[in-house]
C-alpha positions in Angstrom: 16.9 -23.0 7.8 13.8 -24.1 9.8 10.3 -23.8 8.7 9.9 -21.0 11.1 12.4 -18.9 9.3 11.1 -19.7 5.9 7.5 -18.5 7.1 8.8 -15.3 8.5 10.7 -14.7 5.3 7.6 -15.3 3.2 5.6 -13.1 5.4 8.0 -10.3 5.3 8.1 -10.4 1.5 4.2 -10.4 1.6 4.5 -7.4 4.0 6.4 -5.5 1.4 4.5 -6.6 -1.7 1.0 -6.0 -0.4 1.4 -2.3 0.2 2.9 -1.8 -3.1 0.1 -3.5 -4.9 -2.4 -1.5 -2.9 -0.5 1.8 -3.8 -0.6 0.9 -7.5 -4.4 0.0 -7.2 -5.0 3.4 -5.5 -3.0 5.3 -8.2 -4.9 3.6 -11.1 -8.2 3.9 -9.5 -8.0 7.3 -7.9 -9.9 9.1 -10.7 -12.7 6.6 -10.5 -13.0 6.7 -6.8 -12.5 10.5 -5.9 -13.1 12.3 -9.2 -16.5 10.9 -10.4 -17.8 14.1 -11.6 -14.7 16.1 -12.3 -13.8 16.7 -16.0 -10.1 17.2 -15.4 -7.6 14.5 -15.3 -5.7 14.0 -12.1 -2.2 14.1 -13.7 -2.8 17.4 -15.4 -3.8 19.5 -12.5 -1.3 20.1 -9.7 -3.5 20.2 -6.7 -5.3 17.0 -7.7 -2.0 15.3 -8.6 -0.6 16.1 -5.1 -3.9 14.7 -3.5 -3.5 11.6 -5.5 0.2 11.3 -4.5 -0.8 11.9 -0.7 -3.5 9.3 -1.1 -1.1 6.8 -2.4 1.6 7.6 0.1 -0.8 7.4 3.0 -2.3 4.0 1.9 1.2 2.5 1.2 2.7 3.8 4.5 -0.2 2.7 6.6 -0.2 -0.8 5.1 3.5 -1.1 5.5 3.1 -0.2 9.2 0.3 -2.5 9.8 2.0 -5.6 7.9 5.2 -5.2 9.7 3.5 -4.8 13.1 1.5 -8.1 12.4 4.7 -9.7 11.3 6.6 -8.8 14.5 3.6 -9.8 16.6 2.8 -13.1 15.1 6.5 -13.8 14.0 7.3 -14.8 17.6 4.5 -17.2 17.7 5.4 -19.3 14.5 
């Protein structure tokens, strides 16, 4: 394999791992970011839990889309 293929593989792995890490971060920090004054825990109340799940899904999906678009755009230039 050439260096070009190795770089594309590494960028592909990064494009998968980065959104997952961001999704875990949003999941863990959701209460601190969005529920500063609420006295209910997000995992115990269904509407808040669904909002938390939607925030994580949107963050992860958006980052996956952006990372793979950048990989396809800049993968040809490597």
